[in-house]
Z-matrix of the N, CA and C atoms (Angstrom, degrees):
N
C 1 1.494
C 2 1.518 1 108.97
N 3 1.285 2 118.35 1 -47.64
C 4 1.425 3 122.41 2 -178.47
C 5 1.526 4 112.20 3 -64.62
N 6 1.325 5 116.86 4 -43.43
C 7 1.413 6 121.21 5 177.57
C 8 1.510 7 114.13 6 -67.69
N 9 1.321 8 114.66 7 -31.29
C 10 1.515 9 120.38 8 178.67
C 11 1.493 10 110.84 9 -72.10
N 12 1.263 11 119.03 10 -40.11
C 13 1.462 12 122.24 11 175.40
C 14 1.512 13 111.39 12 -69.05
N 15 1.309 14 117.20 13 -39.87
C 16 1.451 15 118.98 14 178.35
C 17 1.508 16 113.88 15 -73.09
N 18 1.328 17 116.92 16 -16.82
C 19 1.472 18 118.65 17 175.04
C 20 1.508 19 112.95 18 -69.52
N 21 1.359 20 116.14 19 -26.69
C 22 1.443 21 120.27 20 176.29
C 23 1.545 22 111.58 21 -68.37
N 24 1.359 23 113.31 22 -47.92
C 25 1.416 24 120.62 23 179.30
C 26 1.561 25 107.60 24 -154.03
N 27 1.309 26 117.71 25 132.50
C 28 1.439 27 119.53 26 -179.27
C 29 1.569 28 109.63 27 -62.48
N 30 1.336 29 113.49 28 132.44
C 31 1.438 30 120.06 29 179.72
C 32 1.499 31 117.63 30 79.40
N 33 1.309 32 114.89 31 6.58
C 34 1.454 33 117.68 32 -178.61
C 35 1.463 34 112.55 33 -72.67
N 36 1.328 35 121.59 34 -31.07
C 37 1.456 36 124.10 35 174.39
C 38 1.521 37 112.33 36 -57.24
N 39 1.287 38 117.18 37 -39.60
C 40 1.503 39 121.92 38 176.48
C 41 1.496 40 111.32 39 -59.75
N 42 1.332 41 116.04 40 -41.65
C 43 1.436 42 116.73 41 179.63
C 44 1.503 43 112.80 42 -68.27
N 45 1.426 44 115.02 43 -34.77
C 46 1.471 45 117.80 44 178.61
C 47 1.547 46 109.27 45 -67.55
N 48 1.275 47 117.26 46 -41.81
C 49 1.487 48 119.94 47 -179.26
C 50 1.463 49 108.34 48 -64.11
N 51 1.304 50 121.08 49 -48.36
C 52 1.483 51 124.68 50 -176.37
C 53 1.487 52 111.27 51 -65.89
N 54 1.342 53 119.76 52 -50.08
C 55 1.510 54 123.05 53 -170.91
C 56 1.505 55 111.67 54 -85.29
N 57 1.320 56 120.06 55 -27.32
C 58 1.413 57 119.48 56 -173.87
C 59 1.536 58 111.17 57 -108.85
N 60 1.345 59 116.39 58 -60.47
C 61 1.456 60 119.93 59 -175.74
C 62 1.564 61 112.23 60 -64.37
N 63 1.310 62 116.34 61 -53.93
C 64 1.536 63 117.47 62 -175.48
C 65 1.463 64 110.56 63 -70.18
N 66 1.357 65 119.34 64 -41.96
C 67 1.420 66 120.72 65 -174.67
C 68 1.523 67 114.82 66 -75.78
N 69 1.357 68 115.30 67 -34.35
C 70 1.487 69 119.40 68 -171.27
C 71 1.494 70 115.14 69 -104.40
N 72 1.306 71 119.75 70 -6.38
C 73 1.523 72 123.82 71 -173.47
C 74 1.491 73 109.01 72 -60.30
N 75 1.360 74 121.03 73 -36.10
C 76 1.449 75 120.13 74 -176.01
C 77 1.527 76 113.94 75 -73.07
N 78 1.343 77 113.47 76 -11.56
C 79 1.481 78 117.69 77 -175.12
C 80 1.558 79 109.97 78 -87.39
N 81 1.256 80 118.20 79 -6.71
C 82 1.487 81 122.88 80 -176.87
C 83 1.531 82 106.32 81 -69.87
N 84 1.310 83 118.56 82 125.82
C 85 1.480 84 123.10 83 176.32
C 86 1.480 85 107.75 84 -117.03
N 87 1.314 86 114.84 85 159.13
C 88 1.484 87 121.67 86 -176.90
C 89 1.474 88 111.17 87 95.04
N 90 1.275 89 112.50 88 134.22
C 91 1.572 90 118.62 89 -175.39
C 92 1.506 91 107.93 90 -65.92
N 93 1.330 92 121.45 91 -44.76
C 94 1.400 93 126.38 92 -176.44
C 95 1.536 94 110.46 93 -65.80
N 96 1.288 95 115.62 94 -44.06
C 97 1.460 96 122.64 95 -178.39
C 98 1.535 97 109.41 96 -66.13
N 99 1.349 98 118.81 97 -39.30
C 100 1.418 99 121.76 98 176.21
C 101 1.454 100 113.25 99 -65.45
N 102 1.318 101 118.56 100 -37.37
C 103 1.460 102 124.27 101 179.00
C 104 1.552 103 110.11 102 -67.61
N 105 1.330 104 115.34 103 -39.62
C 106 1.511 105 116.58 104 178.59
C 107 1.502 106 109.77 105 -67.84
N 108 1.301 107 115.75 106 -42.60
C 109 1.495 108 118.98 107 -179.65
C 110 1.553 109 111.06 108 -65.03
N 111 1.309 110 116.72 109 -37.56
C 112 1.447 111 121.04 110 179.06
C 113 1.511 112 111.65 111 -64.93
N 114 1.322 113 117.28 112 -44.95
C 115 1.470 114 122.09 113 176.40
C 116 1.534 115 112.45 114 -58.88
N 117 1.343 116 114.45 115 -42.88
C 118 1.419 117 118.10 116 177.07
C 119 1.516 118 115.47 117 -64.81
N 120 1.337 119 116.72 118 -41.79
C 121 1.455 120 120.62 119 179.92
C 122 1.543 121 110.14 120 -70.27
N 123 1.325 122 118.50 121 -38.48
C 124 1.447 123 123.56 122 179.88
C 125 1.546 124 109.19 123 -65.68
N 126 1.315 125 116.03 124 -36.35
C 127 1.489 126 119.01 125 176.95
C 128 1.531 127 111.33 126 -69.96
N 129 1.320 128 116.51 127 -36.15
C 130 1.432 129 119.47 128 177.29
C 131 1.565 130 109.28 129 -67.23
N 132 1.309 131 116.97 130 -42.19
C 133 1.462 132 122.20 131 -178.36
C 134 1.478 133 111.57 132 -68.03
N 135 1.286 134 120.93 133 -39.71
C 136 1.504 135 122.91 134 -172.01
C 137 1.498 136 114.05 135 -100.93
N 138 1.336 137 119.49 136 -31.51
C 139 1.442 138 120.31 137 -174.30
C 140 1.518 139 112.29 138 -105.55
N 141 1.295 140 118.82 139 -0.01
C 142 1.467 141 121.38 140 -177.60
C 143 1.533 142 106.52 141 -100.29
N 144 1.338 143 118.09 142 99.31
C 145 1.461 144 117.60 143 176.73
C 146 1.473 145 116.37 144 -60.55
N 147 1.388 146 116.27 145 -27.72
C 148 1.464 147 120.05 146 177.45
C 149 1.510 148 112.93 147 -66.18
N 150 1.345 149 119.27 148 -17.50
C 151 1.443 150 121.15 149 177.19
C 152 1.517 151 112.69 150 -68.47
N 153 1.337 152 116.60 151 -17.96
C 154 1.478 153 120.19 152 178.88
C 155 1.566 154 111.32 153 -100.85
N 156 1.330 155 117.08 154 6.92
C 157 1.457 156 120.17 155 173.07
C 158 1.538 157 110.02 156 -73.98
N 159 1.315 158 117.00 157 162.87
C 160 1.408 159 120.15 158 -175.38
C 161 1.517 160 110.89 159 -63.41
N 162 1.395 161 119.67 160 -26.69
C 163 1.501 162 121.20 161 179.65
C 164 1.479 163 113.05 162 -69.42
N 165 1.306 164 117.37 163 -35.66
C 166 1.491 165 121.37 164 -172.30
C 167 1.504 166 116.91 165 -115.55
N 168 1.304 167 119.21 166 -0.29
C 169 1.484 168 121.29 167 -177.84
C 170 1.548 169 109.72 168 -66.19
N 171 1.314 170 115.25 169 -27.53
C 172 1.436 171 118.41 170 178.45
C 173 1.518 172 116.07 171 -67.54
N 174 1.332 173 113.82 172 -18.46
C 175 1.470 174 118.98 173 176.01
C 176 1.528 175 116.82 174 -90.85
N 177 1.348 176 116.10 175 -11.23
C 178 1.409 177 122.45 176 -173.93
C 179 1.566 178 109.96 177 -61.09
N 180 1.321 179 118.71 178 -55.89
C 181 1.455 180 121.53 179 -178.12
C 182 1.551 181 111.39 180 -66.35
N 183 1.300 182 122.29 181 -43.47
C 184 1.474 183 118.29 182 179.40
C 185 1.556 184 111.60 183 -66.43
N 186 1.291 185 115.58 184 -32.03
C 187 1.524 186 116.59 185 176.84
C 188 1.581 187 111.23 186 -70.09
N 189 1.277 188 116.55 187 -39.35
C 190 1.491 189 119.05 188 172.43
C 191 1.491 190 110.92 189 -62.11
N 192 1.326 191 120.78 190 -44.64
C 193 1.417 192 125.37 191 177.14
C 194 1.489 193 114.38 192 -59.84
N 195 1.347 194 117.68 193 -38.59
C 196 1.441 195 122.17 194 177.09
C 197 1.465 196 109.50 195 -67.24
N 198 1.362 197 118.30 196 -38.50
C 199 1.489 198 123.38 197 178.76
C 200 1.541 199 109.61 198 -62.83
N 201 1.292 200 118.58 199 -45.71
C 202 1.446 201 122.13 200 -179.50
C 203 1.513 202 110.58 201 -66.98
N 204 1.277 203 118.42 202 -40.31
C 205 1.495 204 121.80 203 179.06
C 206 1.496 205 109.53 204 -66.87
N 207 1.328 206 121.96 205 -29.93
C 208 1.446 207 125.81 206 177.63
C 209 1.525 208 109.76 207 -58.22
N 210 1.323 209 117.68 208 -45.49
C 211 1.397 210 123.21 209 179.97
C 212 1.528 211 114.11 210 -78.77
N 213 1.321 212 116.06 211 -33.48
C 214 1.453 213 119.93 212 179.20
C 215 1.516 214 112.61 213 -68.67
N 216 1.348 215 116.69 214 -37.14
C 217 1.425 216 120.65 215 -174.38
C 218 1.587 217 113.04 216 -101.21
N 219 1.266 218 115.86 217 14.58
C 220 1.458 219 117.84 218 -178.17
C 221 1.536 220 110.68 219 -67.95
N 222 1.302 221 116.07 220 144.75
C 223 1.512 222 122.91 221 -170.62
C 224 1.507 223 104.08 222 -82.32
N 225 1.304 224 116.11 223 139.69
C 226 1.451 225 124.13 224 174.92
C 227 1.534 226 107.47 225 -84.00
N 228 1.382 227 114.23 226 110.98
C 229 1.469 228 118.01 227 -179.24
C 230 1.500 229 113.11 228 -106.67
N 231 1.298 230 116.42 229 23.70
C 232 1.417 231 117.97 230 -179.44
C 233 1.558 232 110.30 231 -71.78
N 234 1.324 233 112.76 232 154.97
C 235 1.508 234 116.84 233 -179.13
C 236 1.480 235 111.76 234 -72.73
N 237 1.277 236 117.93 235 141.66
C 238 1.431 237 121.14 236 174.57
C 239 1.535 238 112.81 237 -62.32
N 240 1.275 239 116.79 238 158.88
C 241 1.512 240 120.40 239 -171.99
C 242 1.490 241 109.49 240 -61.86
N 243 1.320 242 123.41 241 -31.00
C 244 1.422 243 123.80 242 -173.30
C 245 1.509 244 113.39 243 -94.18
N 246 1.334 245 122.81 244 2.25
C 247 1.392 246 128.08 245 -177.86
C 248 1.509 247 118.33 246 -113.44
N 249 1.339 248 115.90 247 34.41
C 250 1.415 249 119.50 248 -175.88
C 251 1.560 250 114.21 249 -85.34
N 252 1.318 251 116.57 250 -16.27
C 253 1.462 252 120.83 251 -174.68
C 254 1.491 253 109.43 252 -120.34
N 255 1.348 254 115.01 253 145.19
C 256 1.500 255 116.83 254 175.04
C 257 1.506 256 109.34 255 -91.76
N 258 1.224 257 116.01 256 138.09
C 259 1.511 258 121.93 257 -179.37
C 260 1.529 259 105.96 258 -76.36
N 261 1.320 260 117.71 259 143.53
C 262 1.447 261 124.82 260 -179.47
C 263 1.542 262 109.39 261 -58.42
N 264 1.348 263 115.69 262 -41.87
C 265 1.470 264 119.73 263 -178.52
C 266 1.524 265 114.09 264 -67.24
N 267 1.353 266 114.31 265 -17.96
C 268 1.464 267 115.65 266 -177.67
C 269 1.508 268 116.17 267 -87.28
N 270 1.347 269 116.80 268 -0.66
C 271 1.495 270 119.55 269 178.05
C 272 1.523 271 108.24 270 -86.46
N 273 1.328 272 117.10 271 103.86
C 274 1.501 273 121.61 272 -175.82
C 275 1.482 274 112.36 273 -76.11
N 276 1.295 275 117.26 274 142.97
C 277 1.473 276 123.22 275 164.09
C 278 1.484 277 117.26 276 79.68
N 279 1.310 278 121.63 277 10.26
C 280 1.416 279 121.19 278 -176.91
C 281 1.560 280 108.54 279 -111.12
N 282 1.263 281 118.33 280 121.92
C 283 1.444 282 121.92 281 174.43
C 284 1.459 283 109.46 282 -135.97
N 285 1.321 284 120.31 283 148.16
C 286 1.421 285 121.60 284 -178.87
C 287 1.585 286 108.13 285 -90.55
N 288 1.319 287 114.12 286 142.65
C 289 1.449 288 118.76 287 179.44
C 290 1.521 289 109.79 288 -146.21
N 291 1.281 290 118.39 289 154.19
C 292 1.486 291 122.80 290 178.35
C 293 1.498 292 109.29 291 -125.64
N 294 1.299 293 115.22 292 127.23
C 295 1.502 294 122.27 293 171.62
C 296 1.498 295 109.88 294 -126.87
N 297 1.315 296 116.48 295 126.73
C 298 1.456 297 119.68 296 176.13
C 299 1.463 298 111.40 297 -79.88
N 300 1.315 299 117.74 298 132.67
C 301 1.464 300 121.89 299 177.98
C 302 1.493 301 110.94 300 -78.97
N 303 1.294 302 113.05 301 142.10
C 304 1.509 303 120.41 302 -179.76
C 305 1.501 304 108.03 303 -111.92
N 306 1.391 305 114.48 304 128.74
C 307 1.470 306 119.01 305 -176.19
C 308 1.553 307 107.33 306 -108.98
């Protein structure tokens, strides 16, 4: 991935990491989306040998820090204790009806 992005323009992956990954990682919401982003960032950090080159090693620690902050600052979206059940009156648009079929 790193080599592919850098083949377009030298040093472009550094801009992507700095401007998108590090700056925007905390804005990801949703448990599944956070897990997907975390797996991608972890793979970049651990399986990308280019991340340890002199051009990109300066982004390694800030990217890891952004990943940790994403999980530390995630919003608790659990339901409050008193809102586990839906009230019957709150179900809009459903009424029972009977129609006899004619053959």
